C-alpha positions as CSV (number, residue, x, y, z in Angstrom):
1,X,18.0,-60.2,10.3
2,X,15.8,-59.3,13.3
3,X,12.3,-57.8,12.6
4,X,11.7,-54.2,13.4
5,X,9.3,-53.2,16.2
6,X,6.9,-51.7,13.7
7,X,6.6,-55.1,12.0
8,X,5.3,-56.9,15.2
9,X,1.7,-57.9,15.2
10,X,-0.4,-55.6,17.3
11,X,-1.9,-57.1,20.4
12,X,-4.3,-55.5,22.7
13,X,-5.1,-56.3,26.3
14,X,-8.7,-54.9,25.7
15,X,-11.0,-57.8,24.9
16,X,-13.6,-57.2,22.2
17,X,-17.2,-57.6,23.5
18,X,-18.8,-60.8,22.4
19,X,-21.8,-60.6,20.1
20,X,-24.8,-59.7,22.1
21,X,-27.6,-62.2,21.7
22,X,-31.2,-61.1,21.5
23,X,-32.7,-62.0,24.8
24,X,-36.2,-62.4,23.5
25,X,-37.1,-65.9,22.5
26,X,-37.9,-66.7,18.9
27,X,-41.7,-66.4,18.9
28,X,-43.6,-67.0,15.7
29,X,-46.9,-65.2,15.4
30,X,-48.5,-68.0,13.3
31,X,-48.0,-70.4,16.2
32,X,-50.5,-68.2,18.1
33,X,-52.8,-67.7,15.2
34,X,-51.7,-64.0,15.0
35,X,-50.4,-61.7,12.3
36,X,-48.3,-58.6,13.0
37,X,-49.3,-55.9,10.4
38,X,-47.1,-53.0,11.8
39,X,-44.4,-53.6,14.3
40,X,-42.9,-50.8,16.5
41,X,-44.9,-48.1,14.7
42,X,-46.6,-44.9,15.6
43,X,-50.3,-44.2,16.2
44,X,-50.3,-41.9,13.1
45,X,-49.2,-44.8,10.9
46,X,-51.7,-47.2,12.5
47,X,-54.5,-44.7,12.1
48,X,-55.2,-45.9,8.5
49,X,-58.7,-46.9,7.4
50,X,-57.2,-49.4,4.9
51,X,-56.5,-52.0,7.6
52,X,-59.0,-54.6,8.6
53,X,-61.5,-53.8,11.3
54,X,-60.4,-56.8,13.4
55,X,-56.9,-55.4,13.9
56,X,-55.8,-54.5,17.4
57,X,-53.3,-52.0,18.8
58,X,-50.9,-53.4,21.4
59,X,-48.9,-51.0,23.7
60,X,-45.9,-52.7,25.3
61,X,-42.7,-51.7,27.0
62,X,-39.2,-53.1,26.4
63,X,-36.1,-51.7,28.1
64,X,-38.2,-48.7,29.4
65,X,-39.2,-47.8,25.8
66,X,-42.9,-47.9,24.8
67,X,-43.8,-49.4,21.5
68,X,-47.1,-49.9,19.6
69,X,-47.9,-52.8,17.2
70,X,-50.9,-53.3,15.0
71,X,-51.8,-57.0,15.0
72,X,-54.6,-59.3,14.0
73,X,-55.6,-62.4,16.0
74,X,-58.7,-64.5,16.3
75,X,-58.8,-64.1,20.1
76,X,-57.4,-61.4,22.3
77,X,-56.2,-64.1,24.8
78,X,-53.9,-65.5,22.1
79,X,-52.6,-62.0,21.3
80,X,-51.8,-61.4,25.0
81,X,-50.1,-64.8,25.3
82,X,-47.9,-64.1,22.3
83,X,-46.6,-60.8,23.7
84,X,-46.3,-62.2,27.2
85,X,-44.2,-65.1,26.0
86,X,-42.1,-62.8,23.8
87,X,-41.4,-59.8,26.2
88,X,-42.2,-61.2,29.6
89,X,-44.5,-60.2,32.5
90,X,-45.3,-56.6,33.0
91,X,-44.4,-55.6,29.4
92,X,-48.0,-55.3,28.0
93,X,-49.6,-52.0,28.9
94,X,-52.8,-51.9,26.8
95,X,-54.7,-53.7,24.0
96,X,-57.2,-51.6,22.1
97,X,-59.1,-51.7,18.9
98,X,-57.5,-50.4,15.7
99,X,-58.8,-47.8,13.3
100,X,-59.3,-50.0,10.2
101,X,-62.6,-50.2,8.4
102,X,-62.1,-52.9,5.8
103,X,-63.9,-56.2,6.2
104,X,-61.4,-58.9,7.3
105,X,-62.6,-61.2,4.5
106,X,-62.0,-58.5,1.9
107,X,-58.7,-57.2,3.3
108,X,-55.8,-58.1,1.0
109,X,-58.1,-59.2,-1.8
110,X,-56.8,-58.6,-5.3
111,X,-59.3,-58.5,-8.2
112,X,-58.5,-61.0,-10.9
113,X,-57.0,-59.5,-14.1
114,X,-59.5,-58.8,-16.8
115,X,-59.4,-61.0,-19.8
116,X,-59.4,-59.5,-23.3
117,X,-62.8,-59.8,-25.0
118,X,-63.0,-61.4,-28.4
119,X,-64.7,-59.6,-31.2
């Protein structure tokens, strides 16, 4: 017996878009000696005194949208190089000091657990 029209597989002449690949290269901050603390954040979130005082705010533009990152890096030149390589020329607008007040050597330090005293 012949198959009914409703049983035929549905075909479409509209092609599905292929998966869009991220155009930014895979840049690893440790390659540049940097650490991203807050990525694509707001100034209000970055205005926290609990961050280290060597953290920097980086304003950059991607697809006509301005973003702010809070990052740490030994040298500002390395920080600039990382964002330049990742987002391209003309994307970095400003690099400024962050609002943190914790010493970098004490930031992230966790006190050791107290041992029980013997009686």
